[in-house]
VOPAGU-2260 file (C-alpha; in pm, 1 decimal, decimal comma):
REM VOPAGU-2260
SITE   aa  ch    i         X         Y         Z
SITE  MET   A    0   15347,8   15912,1    8602,1
SITE  ALA   A    1   15637,0   15721,1    8445,9
SITE  GLU   A    2   15750,4   15388,0    8588,1
SITE  HIS   A    3   15977,7   15407,2    8892,2
SITE  PHE   A    4   16350,0   15361,1    8839,8
SITE  ILE   A    5   16351,3   15232,8    9197,2
SITE  SER   A    6   16147,3   14919,7    9261,0
SITE  ARG   A    7   15918,9   14896,4    9560,4
SITE  GLU   A    8   16107,3   14589,5    9677,8
SITE  ASP   A    9   16433,1   14785,3    9687,5
SITE  ALA   A   10   16258,2   15074,9    9857,2
SITE  GLU   A   11   16133,6   14846,5   10134,8
SITE  HIS   A   12   16485,4   14730,0   10222,5
SITE  ASP   A   13   16710,0   15031,0   10166,0
SITE  LEU   A   14   16672,6   15382,4   10304,3
SITE  LEU   A   15   16831,0   15561,7   10009,1
SITE  ALA   A   16   16620,1   15360,9    9766,7
SITE  SER   A   17   16312,6   15450,6    9969,6
SITE  ALA   A   18   16408,6   15818,6    9951,8
SITE  ALA   A   19   16440,9   15796,1    9573,9
SITE  TYR   A   20   16116,0   15599,3    9545,5
SITE  LEU   A   21   15934,0   15860,7    9749,1
SITE  ALA   A   22   16091,4   16142,2    9545,1
SITE  GLU   A   23   15983,0   15984,3    9215,7
SITE  ALA   A   24   15624,3   15969,7    9338,9
SITE  ILE   A   25   15603,6   16341,7    9415,7
SITE  GLY   A   26   15371,3   16512,9    9172,8
SITE  SER   A   27   15468,8   16875,5    9219,8
SITE  SER   A   28   15762,1   17007,7    9020,5
SITE  ASP   A   29   15909,6   17202,4    9312,0
SITE  GLY   A   30   15863,9   16914,8    9555,0
SITE  ARG   A   31   16036,0   16660,1    9334,2
SITE  ALA   A   32   16319,4   16902,7    9259,7
SITE  GLN   A   33   16375,6   16956,9    9633,5
SITE  ALA   A   34   16376,8   16582,9    9702,4
SITE  MET   A   35   16603,9   16489,6    9412,8
SITE  THR   A   36   16847,7   16762,3    9513,7
SITE  ALA   A   37   16906,5   16556,3    9829,7
SITE  VAL   A   38   16884,3   16210,3    9672,1
SITE  VAL   A   39   17102,3   16240,4    9359,9
SITE  PRO   A   40   17422,6   16348,4    9542,9
SITE  ARG   A   41   17393,4   16043,2    9768,1
SITE  TYR   A   42   17390,3   15810,3    9466,8
SITE  LEU   A   43   17692,2   15995,8    9331,5
SITE  GLU   A   44   17873,6   15932,7    9659,5
SITE  LYS   A   45   17805,7   15562,7    9606,9
SITE  GLY   A   46   17935,3   15579,5    9249,0
SITE  GLU   A   47   17599,3   15495,0    9089,2
SITE  VAL   A   48   17622,7   15759,9    8819,2
SITE  ASP   A   49   17381,9   15603,0    8569,3
SITE  LEU   A   50   17100,6   15584,8    8823,3
SITE  ALA   A   51   17183,9   15934,4    8945,6
SITE  ALA   A   52   17153,1   16064,8    8589,1
SITE  GLU   A   53   16820,9   15886,9    8537,2
SITE  LEU   A   54   16680,7   16030,5    8860,6
SITE  ALA   A   55   16805,8   16378,2    8770,2
SITE  ASN   A   56   16624,1   16352,0    8438,3
SITE  THR   A   57   16291,8   16300,5    8618,8
SITE  VAL   A   58   16307,1   16657,4    8751,1
SITE  ASP   A   59   16079,0   16893,8    8559,7
SITE  ASP   A   60   16247,6   17213,4    8672,9
SITE  PRO   A   61   16506,9   17268,7    8395,5
SITE  PHE   A   62   16745,8   17465,5    8615,8
SITE  VAL   A   63   16754,7   17204,0    8893,7
SITE  ARG   A   64   16768,4   16920,7    8640,0
SITE  ASP   A   65   17066,2   17073,6    8461,9
SITE  ARG   A   66   17242,9   17147,4    8789,6
SITE  LEU   A   67   17206,9   16785,9    8899,7
SITE  LEU   A   68   17328,3   16657,1    8563,4
SITE  VAL   A   69   17633,1   16882,4    8591,9
SITE  ALA   A   70   17707,9   16723,4    8930,2
SITE  VAL   A   71   17681,1   16380,5    8768,3
SITE  ALA   A   72   17910,5   16491,3    8486,8
SITE  GLU   A   73   18171,8   16619,3    8731,6
SITE  THR   A   74   18165,2   16287,4    8915,5
SITE  CYS   A   75   18214,0   16102,7    8587,2
SITE  ALA   A   76   18506,7   16325,3    8492,7
SITE  SER   A   77   18668,8   16257,5    8829,5
SITE  ALA   A   78   18630,8   15884,7    8764,8
SITE  ASP   A   79   18810,3   15900,8    8425,6
SITE  ASP   A   80   18487,4   15885,9    8226,2
SITE  GLU   A   81   18499,8   16229,7    8071,7
SITE  GLY   A   82   18333,5   16094,8    7758,2
SITE  TYR   A   83   18011,8   16024,5    7946,8
SITE  ALA   A   84   18054,4   16354,0    8130,3
SITE  LEU   A   85   18058,4   16548,6    7805,1
SITE  GLN   A   86   17765,7   16345,1    7675,4
SITE  LEU   A   87   17561,8   16451,1    7977,6
SITE  ILE   A   88   17661,4   16812,0    7923,8
SITE  ASP   A   89   17542,4   16797,4    7564,2
SITE  ALA   A   90   17198,1   16702,9    7699,2
SITE  LEU   A   91   17166,1   17022,4    7902,1
SITE  GLU   A   92   16892,2   17255,6    7784,3
SITE  ASP   A   93   17045,5   17591,3    7872,1
SITE  PRO   A   94   17343,1   17696,6    7653,6
SITE  GLY   A   95   17486,2   17911,2    7933,0
SITE  MET   A   96   17472,4   17622,8    8178,9
SITE  GLN   A   97   17626,6   17399,6    7914,0
SITE  ALA   A   98   17923,3   17634,2    7872,1
SITE  GLN   A   99   17970,0   17663,6    8248,1
SITE  ALA   A  100   17956,7   17284,8    8281,6
SITE  ARG   A  101   18224,9   17231,4    8018,2
SITE  GLU   A  102   18443,2   17481,2    8199,4
SITE  ARG   A  103   18390,7   17303,0    8531,5
SITE  ILE   A  104   18479,1   16967,9    8374,9
SITE  GLY   A  105   18793,1   17116,1    8223,3
SITE  LEU   A  106   18893,5   17272,1    8554,1
SITE  ARG   A  107   18826,0   16949,5    8740,8
SITE  LEU   A  108   19049,8   16759,0    8499,4
SITE  ALA   A  109   19321,7   17022,4    8535,7
SITE  GLU   A  110   19303,4   17004,5    8916,3
SITE  GLN   A  111   19351,2   16628,8    8895,9
SITE  GLY   A  112   19660,1   16668,0    8679,1
SITE  LYS   A  113   19492,4   16529,8    8366,9
SITE  LEU   A  114   19631,3   16814,2    8162,1
SITE  ASP   A  115   19597,4   16665,0    7814,4
SITE  LYS   A  116   19231,4   16586,9    7876,1
SITE  ALA   A  117   19172,5   16932,6    8020,3
SITE  ALA   A  118   19338,2   17090,1    7715,7
SITE  SER   A  119   19119,0   16877,9    7489,5
SITE  VAL   A  120   18807,4   17006,1    7663,9
SITE  ALA   A  121   18936,0   17362,6    7634,4
SITE  ASP   A  122   19000,5   17324,1    7261,3
SITE  ALA   A  123   18633,0   17241,4    7207,6
SITE  MET   A  124   18514,9   17552,2    7393,0
SITE  GLU   A  125   18439,0   17894,8    7253,5
SITE  HIS   A  126   18559,3   18064,5    7572,1
SITE  ARG   A  127   18849,3   17852,3    7685,2
SITE  ASP   A  128   19067,8   18091,3    7885,6
SITE  ASN   A  129   18960,1   17983,2    8234,5
SITE  VAL   A  130   19034,9   17618,0    8162,0
SITE  VAL   A  131   19371,6   17710,5    8010,5
SITE  ALA   A  132   19438,1   17907,2    8328,4
SITE  GLY   A  133   19354,0   17599,2    8532,5
SITE  VAL   A  134   19609,6   17399,4    8333,8
SITE  ALA   A  135   19874,9   17665,7    8395,5
SITE  VAL   A  136   19806,6   17669,7    8769,7
SITE  ARG   A  137   19841,4   17292,0    8787,6
SITE  GLN   A  138   20165,5   17297,6    8588,0
SITE  HIS   A  139   20305,1   17556,6    8827,2
SITE  ARG   A  140   20192,1   17352,2    9127,6
SITE  ASP   A  141   20374,6   17051,4    8983,1
SITE  GLY   A  142   20694,2   17255,8    8960,8
SITE  ASP   A  143   20700,0   17315,8    8584,0
SITE  THR   A  144   20687,1   17694,7    8598,0
SITE  ASP   A  145   20828,5   17744,6    8247,9
SITE  ALA   A  146   20548,8   17535,6    8098,2
SITE  ALA   A  147   20298,1   17719,7    8316,3
SITE  LEU   A  148   20417,8   18056,0    8190,6
SITE  GLU   A  149   20401,0   17938,2    7830,5
SITE  THR   A  150   20045,7   17814,4    7886,7
SITE  ALA   A  151   19945,4   18137,3    8059,1
SITE  SER   A  152   20078,5   18338,8    7765,7
SITE  ARG   A  153   19807,6   18183,6    7546,0
SITE  ILE   A  154   19527,1   18336,4    7751,4
SITE  GLY   A  155   19364,5   18617,0    7557,8
SITE  PHE   A  156   19111,4   18754,8    7806,5
SITE  PRO   A  157   19292,8   19010,5    8028,5
SITE  ALA   A  158   19097,0   18936,4    8347,4
SITE  ALA   A  159   19168,8   18564,0    8318,4
SITE  ALA   A  160   19536,0   18632,9    8239,1
SITE  ALA   A  161   19576,5   18853,2    8545,7
SITE  HIS   A  162   19397,7   18602,0    8765,8
SITE  VAL   A  163   19614,5   18307,3    8661,8
SITE  TYR   A  164   19933,4   18490,0    8762,1
SITE  VAL   A  165   19777,6   18580,1    9097,9
SITE  ALA   A  166   19677,4   18216,7    9151,1
SITE  MET   A  167   20026,8   18097,1    9062,9
SITE  ALA   A  168   20174,1   18357,8    9297,7
SITE  ALA   A  169   19957,2   18229,6    9581,4
SITE  GLU   A  170   20098,4   17882,9    9520,4
SITE  SER   A  171   20453,3   18023,9    9534,7
SITE  ILE   A  172   20380,5   18205,8    9860,3
SITE  GLU   A  173   20242,1   17886,4   10010,6
SITE  LYS   A  174   20560,6   17704,9    9908,3
SITE  GLY   A  175   20774,4   17972,3   10075,6
SITE  ASN   A  176   20902,4   18138,0    9758,9
SITE  PRO   A  177   20800,3   18507,5    9783,3
SITE  GLU   A  178   21054,5   18614,2    9520,3
SITE  GLN   A  179   20893,4   18397,2    9257,0
SITE  ALA   A  180   20551,5   18518,4    9370,6
SITE  ALA   A  181   20655,6   18881,4    9326,1
SITE  ASP   A  182   20777,6   18809,6    8972,0
SITE  LEU   A  183   20445,8   18645,9    8884,0
SITE  LEU   A  184   20255,3   18941,3    9026,1
SITE  GLU   A  185   20458,2   19181,0    8811,6
SITE  ARG   A  186   20340,5   18978,4    8513,2
SITE  ALA   A  187   19980,6   19014,9    8634,4
SITE  LEU   A  188   19986,8   19394,8    8626,6
SITE  THR   A  189   19992,9   19439,4    8248,4
SITE  PRO   A  190   19679,2   19237,3    8167,9
SITE  SER   A  191   19509,4   19381,8    8474,7
SITE  GLU   A  192   19549,7   19734,6    8340,5
SITE  GLU   A  193   19410,3   19617,0    8006,0
SITE  ILE   A  194   19075,1   19509,9    8155,0
SITE  GLU   A  195   18808,6   19729,9    7999,1
SITE  HIS   A  196   18540,1   19690,6    8263,6
SITE  GLU   A  197   18625,2   19942,8    8534,4
SITE  GLU   A  198   18498,3   19746,5    8833,5
SITE  GLU   A  199   18671,4   19429,4    8716,9
SITE  ARG   A  200   18999,0   19620,3    8663,9
SITE  ILE   A  201   18984,9   19765,9    9015,6
SITE  ARG   A  202   18901,9   19427,2    9166,1
SITE  SER   A  203   19196,7   19271,1    8984,6
SITE  LEU   A  204   19438,3   19539,2    9104,0
SITE  ILE   A  205   19319,5   19496,3    9462,7
SITE  ASP   A  206   19381,0   19121,6    9438,8
SITE  ILE   A  207   19731,9   19184,9    9306,4
SITE  GLY   A  208   19799,0   19441,0    9578,3
SITE  ASN   A  209   19691,9   19199,7    9851,7
SITE  SER   A  210   19911,9   18932,1    9697,0
SITE  PHE   A  211   20211,8   19167,6    9689,1
SITE  ALA   A  212   20155,4   19231,2   10059,5
SITE  ALA   A  213   20140,1   18856,1   10126,7
SITE  ALA   A  214   20467,6   18819,4    9932,7
SITE  GLU   A  215   20623,7   19077,2   10168,7
SITE  ARG   A  216   20658,0   19340,1    9895,0
SITE  GLY   A  217   20483,7   19626,2   10072,0
SITE  ASP   A  218   20634,4   19882,2    9833,9
SITE  ARG   A  219   20480,0   19723,7    9525,6
SITE  ALA   A  220   20157,1   19657,3    9714,1
SITE  ILE   A  221   20124,8   20026,6    9797,0
SITE  GLU   A  222   20190,6   20127,5    9435,5
SITE  THR   A  223   19928,4   19879,2    9314,0
SITE  PHE   A  224   19671,2   19993,3    9568,7
SITE  GLU   A  225   19738,8   20352,8    9467,2
SITE  ALA   A  226   19652,1   20261,2    9109,0
SITE  ALA   A  227   19334,2   20091,3    9225,3
SITE  ARG   A  228   19245,6   20393,7    9440,9
SITE  GLY   A  229   19282,5   20623,9    9142,1
SITE  TYR   A  230   19035,6   20421,2    8937,1
SITE  ALA   A  231   18793,7   20373,4    9228,7
SITE  ASP   A  232   18788,8   20739,7    9324,5
SITE  VAL   A  233   18633,8   20844,4    8993,1
SITE  LEU   A  234   18360,6   20578,5    8991,6
SITE  ASP   A  235   18010,9   20723,6    9001,8
SITE  ASN   A  236   17818,9   20417,8    9122,6
SITE  VAL   A  237   17748,6   20226,1    9444,8
SITE  HIS   A  238   18068,7   20021,5    9411,7
SITE  ARG   A  239   18294,2   20321,9    9476,5
SITE  ASP   A  240   18283,9   20311,7    9856,4
SITE  ASN   A  241   18328,0   19935,4    9868,9
SITE  PHE   A  242   18641,6   19951,4    9654,7
SITE  LEU   A  243   18789,2   20243,9    9846,3
SITE  ALA   A  244   18731,1   20059,2   10173,2
SITE  GLN   A  245   18913,9   19756,1   10031,2
SITE  VAL   A  246   19198,0   19979,8    9913,8
SITE  SER   A  247   19216,2   20135,8   10259,1
SITE  MET   A  248   19249,9   19791,7   10420,0
SITE  GLY   A  249   19511,1   19704,8   10160,0
SITE  PHE   A  250   19721,5   20007,8   10249,6
SITE  MET   A  251   19699,2   19911,8   10616,6
SITE  ASN   A  252   19809,4   19554,2   10549,0
SITE  ALA   A  253   20093,6   19687,3   10334,1
SITE  GLY   A  254   20217,4   19898,8   10624,3
SITE  SER   A  255   20098,1   20251,8   10541,0
SITE  VAL   A  256   19861,6   20384,3   10808,2
SITE  GLU   A  257   19866,0   20732,3   10653,7
SITE  LEU   A  258   19751,3   20613,1   10310,4
SITE  ALA   A  259   19494,9   20385,6   10472,0
SITE  ASP   A  260   19341,3   20677,6   10662,0
SITE  ARG   A  261   19349,4   20898,6   10355,4
SITE  ALA   A  262   19165,2   20640,9   10143,4
SITE  LEU   A  263   18910,7   20584,2   10418,9
SITE  ASP   A  264   18840,4   20958,4   10444,4
SITE  ALA   A  265   18695,9   20941,5   10092,9
SITE  VAL   A  266   18439,1   20675,4   10190,5
SITE  ALA   A  267   18087,3   20795,4   10268,6
SITE  ASP   A  268   17896,5   20472,7   10340,8
SITE  LYS   A  269   17924,3   20394,1   10711,6
SITE  THR   A  270   17892,3   20019,8   10655,4
SITE  GLN   A  271   18201,1   20031,5   10434,6
SITE  ILE   A  272   18386,3   20256,1   10682,2
SITE  ALA   A  273   18312,0   20010,1   10961,3
SITE  THR   A  274   18420,8   19719,7   10739,3
SITE  ALA   A  275   18756,0   19886,5   10680,8
SITE  LEU   A  276   18800,7   19963,0   11050,1
SITE  LEU   A  277   18732,2   19598,3   11128,4
SITE  GLY   A  278   19007,3   19512,4   10880,0
SITE  PHE   A  279   19236,7   19763,4   11053,1
SITE  ALA   A  280   19168,0   19596,8   11386,8
SITE  ARG   A  281   19256,5   19252,5   11255,4
SITE  SER   A  282   19577,2   19381,2   11096,0
SITE  MET   A  283   19682,9   19556,1   11417,7
SITE  TRP   A  284   19610,1   19251,0   11630,1
SITE  LYS   A  285   19815,9   19037,3   11394,6
SITE  ARG   A  286   20109,2   19280,1   11442,4
SITE  GLY   A  287   20076,7   19255,1   11820,1
SITE  GLU   A  288   19921,5   19602,0   11860,1
SITE  LYS   A  289   19637,3   19471,1   12073,7
SITE  ALA   A  290   19528,1   19793,5   12244,1
SITE  GLU   A  291   19513,4   19974,7   11910,3
SITE  ALA   A  292   19322,9   19682,5   11760,0
SITE  VAL   A  293   19052,1   19702,2   12025,6
SITE  GLU   A  294   19028,1   20080,6   11974,2
SITE  ALA   A  295   18979,6   20030,9   11599,2
SITE  LEU   A  296   18713,9   19766,8   11666,4
SITE  ASP   A  297   18536,2   20002,8   11908,6
SITE  GLU   A  298   18536,7   20269,0   11638,1
SITE  ALA   A  299   18401,6   20023,0   11380,3
SITE  TYR   A  300   18111,4   19937,2   11609,5
SITE  ALA   A  301   18040,6   20302,0   11691,8
SITE  VAL   A  302   18036,6   20401,9   11324,3
SITE  LEU   A  303   17804,4   20117,5   11228,0
SITE  LYS   A  304   17577,5   20182,2   11524,9
SITE  SER   A  305   17545,1   20547,6   11421,3
SITE  GLN   A  306   17419,7   20458,8   11073,3
SITE  HIS   A  307   17054,3   20551,7   11043,1
SITE  GLU   A  308   16814,2   20333,2   10848,8
SITE  ARG   A  309   16775,5   20598,1   10578,8
SITE  GLU   A  310   17156,5   20593,2   10528,5
SITE  THR   A  311   17174,0   20214,5   10499,9
SITE  ARG   A  312   17219,5   20084,2   10147,0
SITE  ASP   A  313   17220,8   19713,3   10234,4
SITE  THR   A  314   17051,8   19603,4   10557,5
SITE  LYS   A  315   17173,7   19243,8   10527,8
SITE  ALA   A  316   17533,9   19356,5   10484,8
SITE  LYS   A  317   17498,3   19584,1   10785,8
SITE  MET   A  318   17357,8   19306,5   11005,3
SITE  ALA   A  319   17625,4   19062,8   10889,7
SITE  LEU   A  320   17888,9   19320,5   10982,8
SITE  PHE   A  321   17743,1   19352,2   11333,0
SITE  VAL   A  322   17787,2   18974,7   11361,8
SITE  ASN   A  323   18147,0   18993,8   11240,6
SITE  ILE   A  324   18226,1   19272,3   11487,6
SITE  ALA   A  325   18072,8   19077,1   11776,3
SITE  VAL   A  326   18268,6   18765,7   11681,1
SITE  GLN   A  327   18587,8   18969,8   11650,1
SITE  TYR   A  328   18541,9   19098,0   12005,1
SITE  ALA   A  329   18528,9   18734,4   12111,7
SITE  GLY   A  330   18846,2   18668,6   11915,3
SITE  PHE   A  331   19007,9   18963,4   12092,6
SITE  GLU   A  332   18923,9   18796,9   12426,6
SITE  LYS   A  333   18635,6   19036,1   12490,6
SITE  GLY   A  334   18363,5   18773,2   12523,8
SITE  GLU   A  335   18131,9   18982,8   12740,0
SITE  ARG   A  336   18129,5   19257,7   12477,1
SITE  ALA   A  337   18060,3   19001,4   12204,2
SITE  LEU   A  338   17756,5   18875,9   12393,9
SITE  GLU   A  339   17630,6   19229,8   12453,3
SITE  ILE   A  340   17634,5   19304,8   12081,4
SITE  ALA   A  341   17474,8   18971,1   11996,1
SITE  HIS   A  342   17190,5   19045,1   12237,5
SITE  GLU   A  343   17134,9   19383,3   12072,7
SITE  LEU   A  344   17060,4   19224,5   11734,6
SITE  ILE   A  345   16685,3   19220,2   11677,7
SITE  ASP   A  346   16701,2   18965,3   11394,7
SITE  ASP   A  347   16704,1   18614,1   11544,9
SITE  GLU   A  348   16902,2   18463,1   11257,5
SITE  TYR   A  349   17191,1   18708,6   11292,5
SITE  ALA   A  350   17179,1   18697,6   11672,6
SITE  THR   A  351   17199,4   18318,7   11667,6
SITE  ASN   A  352   17491,9   18331,2   11426,2
SITE  ALA   A  353   17680,5   18569,5   11654,9
SITE  LEU   A  354   17604,0   18366,4   11967,4
SITE  SER   A  355   17701,1   18036,6   11806,6
SITE  GLN   A  356   18036,3   18165,9   11680,6
SITE  THR   A  357   18105,1   18337,3   12012,1
SITE  ALA   A  358   18033,7   18015,5   12200,5
SITE  ARG   A  359   18284,6   17827,8   11988,3
SITE  ILE   A  360   18555,7   18091,4   12039,5
SITE  MET   A  361   18489,1   18102,9   12412,9
SITE  SER   A  362   18520,7   17725,1   12422,7
SITE  ILE   A  363   18858,4   17741,1   12249,9
SITE  GLN   A  364   18963,9   18007,4   12500,5
SITE  LYS   A  365   18858,4   17771,6   12785,0
SITE  ASN   A  366   18603,9   18024,3   12911,7
SITE  ASP   A  367   18334,7   17778,5   13018,6
SITE  GLU   A  368   18112,0   18040,9   13181,9
SITE  LEU   A  369   18079,4   18258,2   12871,6
SITE  THR   A  370   18049,3   17951,4   12650,2
SITE  ARG   A  371   17747,7   17843,3   12852,6
SITE  GLN   A  372   17600,6   18194,9   12850,6
SITE  ALA   A  373   17623,5   18208,6   12473,0
SITE  VAL   A  374   17460,9   17867,4   12428,9
SITE  THR   A  375   17172,4   17931,8   12666,5
SITE  SER   A  376   17104,8   18265,4   12494,2
SITE  ILE   A  377   17018,0   18089,3   12166,9
SITE  ALA   A  378   16638,6   18083,6   12161,5
SITE  ASP   A  379   16579,1   17829,1   11887,0
SITE  ASP   A  380   16618,0   17468,8   12007,7
SITE  GLY   A  381   16732,3   17347,2   11667,1
SITE  GLN   A  382   17004,7   17609,4   11638,8
SITE  ARG   A  383   17109,8   17547,7   11998,5
SITE  ALA   A  384   17144,2   17175,8   11923,7
SITE  LEU   A  385   17359,2   17250,7   11618,1
SITE  THR   A  386   17576,4   17481,7   11829,1
SITE  LEU   A  387   17623,6   17208,7   12089,1
SITE  ILE   A  388   17730,1   16966,9   11815,1
SITE  SER   A  389   17980,4   17224,9   11689,3
SITE  LEU   A  390   18110,1   17276,5   12043,7
SITE  SER   A  391   18151,1   16901,1   12076,3
SITE  ASP   A  392   18360,8   16896,3   11758,8
SITE  THR   A  393   18573,9   17181,7   11894,2
SITE  ALA   A  394   18625,1   17013,2   12230,9
SITE  PHE   A  395   18737,8   16686,3   12074,9
SITE  ALA   A  396   18970,8   16876,4   11840,0
SITE  GLU   A  397   19119,3   17047,8   12147,8
SITE  GLY   A  398   19172,1   16712,1   12319,5
SITE  GLU   A  399   18893,0   16762,6   12573,9
SITE  ALA   A  400   18704,0   16436,3   12534,6
SITE  ALA   A  401   18496,1   16467,9   12851,5
SITE  LYS   A  402   18369,9   16810,6   12752,4
SITE  GLY   A  403   18306,2   16689,7   12397,0
SITE  ASN   A  404   18093,3   16401,6   12521,5
SITE  GLU   A  405   17902,7   16636,1   12751,3
SITE  PHE   A  406   17812,4   16871,1   12466,2
SITE  LEU   A  407   17714,4   16583,5   12237,5
SITE  ASN   A  408   17496,2   16414,5   12499,5
SITE  GLU   A  409   17328,2   16747,8   12569,4
SITE  ALA   A  410   17258,0   16792,2   12198,6
SITE  PHE   A  411   17105,1   16443,3   12186,4
SITE  ALA   A  412   16874,8   16525,2   12477,4
SITE  LEU   A  413   16778,1   16860,1   12324,7
SITE  ALA   A  414   16704,7   16726,1   11975,4
SITE  GLU   A  415   16371,8   16587,4   12091,6
SITE  GLU   A  416   16254,8   16943,2   12162,9
SITE  VAL   A  417   16319,1   17071,6   11810,5
SITE  PRO   A  418   15970,6   17150,2   11672,9
SITE  GLN   A  419   16052,1   17135,7   11301,1
SITE  LEU   A  420   16057,1   16765,2   11217,7
SITE  ALA   A  421   16301,3   16791,8   10926,2
SITE  SER   A  422   16541,7   16993,5   11142,5
SITE  ARG   A  423   16503,3   16743,0   11425,0
SITE  SER   A  424   16588,9   16453,9   11195,3
SITE  SER   A  425   16891,3   16641,8   11062,5
SITE  ALA   A  426   17013,8   16703,3   11417,4
SITE  TYR   A  427   16975,9   16336,0   11506,5
SITE  ASN   A  428   17169,4   16241,0   11191,5
SITE  LEU   A  429   17457,0   16472,8   11278,6
SITE  ILE   A  430   17466,3   16344,1   11635,1
SITE  ALA   A  431   17463,0   15982,1   11516,6
SITE  SER   A  432   17755,1   16045,2   11281,7
SITE  ARG   A  433   17955,4   16194,7   11572,0
SITE  TYR   A  434   17880,1   15897,2   11794,8
SITE  LEU   A  435   17994,4   15665,9   11517,0
SITE  ASN   A  436   18322,1   15854,6   11488,5
SITE  LEU   A  437   18370,0   15805,0   11862,0
SITE  GLY   A  438   18297,3   15433,9   11840,9
SITE  GLU   A  439   17978,7   15477,3   12043,5
SITE  THR   A  440   17774,3   15244,9   11824,5
SITE  GLU   A  441   17479,7   15200,7   12059,9
SITE  LEU   A  442   17432,7   15573,6   12108,0
SITE  ALA   A  443   17464,8   15624,1   11731,2
SITE  ARG   A  444   17202,5   15354,5   11676,8
SITE  ALA   A  445   16969,1   15521,0   11924,5
SITE  SER   A  446   17006,1   15857,2   11753,7
SITE  ALA   A  447   16947,2   15703,0   11410,9
SITE  ARG   A  448   16637,3   15528,1   11543,3
SITE  GLU   A  449   16499,6   15859,3   11669,6
SITE  SER   A  450   16569,8   16016,8   11332,8
SITE  LEU   A  451   16373,4   15750,2   11149,8
SITE  ALA   A  452   16082,5   15781,9   11392,3
SITE  THR   A  453   16084,0   16156,6   11328,6
SITE  ILE   A  454   16088,1   16116,7   10950,5
SITE  VAL   A  455   15779,9   15895,1   10957,6
SITE  GLU   A  456   15590,1   16186,9   11113,1
SITE  ILE   A  457   15687,0   16434,6   10838,3
SITE  LYS   A  458   15382,8   16517,0   10627,2
SITE  ASP   A  459   15560,8   16679,9   10333,6
SITE  ASP   A  460   15690,1   16408,7   10098,7
SITE  SER   A  461   15980,2   16618,3    9963,7
SITE  SER   A  462   16105,9   16691,9   10315,0
SITE  ALA   A  463   16064,0   16327,0   10412,5
SITE  ALA   A  464   16258,2   16206,6   10108,7
SITE  ALA   A  465   16540,6   16452,3   10175,9
SITE  ALA   A  466   16555,0   16345,3   10541,1
SITE  LEU   A  467   16565,7   15977,2   10442,2
SITE  ALA   A  468   16853,8   16046,6   10206,4
SITE  GLY   A  469   17045,6   16204,6   10493,8
SITE  LEU   A  470   16966,6   15919,3   10731,4
SITE  SER   A  471   17073,6   15657,7   10474,5
SITE  GLN   A  472   17429,9   15783,0   10507,5
SITE  VAL   A  473   17423,0   15714,9   10882,1
SITE  TYR   A  474   17277,9   15365,2   10837,0
SITE  GLU   A  475   17544,2   15279,1   10580,4
SITE  ALA   A  476   17827,9   15414,7   10792,8
SITE  GLY   A  477   17709,4   15222,2   11098,3
SITE  ASN   A  478   17601,1   14913,2   10901,9
SITE  PHE   A  479   17266,7   14939,2   11080,9
SITE  GLN   A  480   16969,9   14716,8   11003,0
SITE  MET   A  481   16611,7   14820,6   11068,6
SITE  GLU   A  482   16437,5   14639,5   11351,0
SITE  ASP   A  483   16084,5   14504,3   11301,5
SITE  GLU   A  484   15914,6   14793,3   11480,0
SITE  GLU   A  485   16112,4   15045,9   11277,0
SITE  ARG   A  486   16033,9   14867,6   10951,8
SITE  ASP   A  487   15660,9   14862,9   11023,1
SITE  SER   A  488   15648,3   15240,9   11068,0
SITE  PHE   A  489   15893,8   15300,1   10785,5
SITE  LEU   A  490   15677,4   15105,6   10538,2
SITE  GLN   A  491   15401,8   15363,1   10589,6
SITE  LEU   A  492   15607,7   15600,8   10376,9
SITE  ILE   A  493   15637,3   15346,9   10096,7
SITE  VAL   A  494   15265,1   15275,0   10103,5
SITE  LYS   A  495   15190,7   15646,8   10091,9
SITE  ALA   A  496   15411,6   15684,5    9784,9
SITE  THR   A  497   15229,0   15401,2    9611,5
SITE  VAL   A  498   14881,3   15540,2    9662,0
């Protein structure tokens, strides 16, 4: 094995250095990649880009190595060192990744207002349209719409041209200028119709239609959705129903219930029908039609529930939709119904997701009883601890400090019961960071101490290194120093890495 970039002396006195030292000692390709994926971003946060690049280069997996080097390059570009960023990109092995990285650097520069540098990066690219689009969006954001339009006119790829006008329109809507947004969307229609790939053309038209609706131009939205519906209706692949469901929701948002129903009648896949009905419910609720919204949500659930396994094209999408429907019931102040649906889900991951989101909504609605029911229904201790942390965040954001402290203290007590050591350490880290934000230094220190004690017990070196990298952030934020007892157990990890 090559010599460590991190010395043992540094590793014995610094948690992040120890994480990197442990990661460098991992022999397996997958294990080192997993560890470095946690370690390298932490060095980037500290601004140590050279060391981050060196550590990334120790990864054998070419995909992970390149991805980490791209992250380093983006950090360099943000720090006005685009020369080094481009040098790192040139070292990437995969040409496709290299092209994507150049585009990301160009877009990052454009976002930061470094338009000349972004243009320079674009000029060196074979496919430059997305970066040019990024420059145009930034020019528009800065108020120079004429320059933005001139820049956008140089985009040759129709999909990118349509997208840039939609992005600029979104900026205009956000600034309270729907008239300007509508003009930009009119400009988007021509390149959108020129897109050769059918699915991409339909997707672009749907985006424009939704933007017209947001700009309060329901008439133009309906016309655009009608064009999208025409293209979608003649598709002969699995995307047809998805697009028609999106068109149906678009018609509803644009104010035409009749066209929405007509488009939905052409959809065969029950998952897509239920998705559209969920969209109907949200639109109705937003308009103040609460009874109708609940009826639409009931219909969405009934349709999805009636879908037999042999009819289901995508089980994950179906389960995720059940979660969304349950959570929407909670949002519609039907918490009991949300919990009923969550309890019906046989997959623990989806059930936990539904229960966690429902608990948070119930907390916001000040329904303490249903909040507690949702939390206690989560079977996995680790997920329940994370939910309690989230509830603490919500309570503090709502100005309920006592309740926030109660949730956080309960999470701290529960963390000890989490069986997976890496998950337990992560929970302790999150809790410690919350205590630090509250100024509760002693409680933060106690949680960090428990995290370190947990990490020492982790047998897998890659998991231990990743956990140490996470804990190092807490120690730095709290300016914590390891006590003698902690250091003695901590040094076991360093010794193990040396053997």
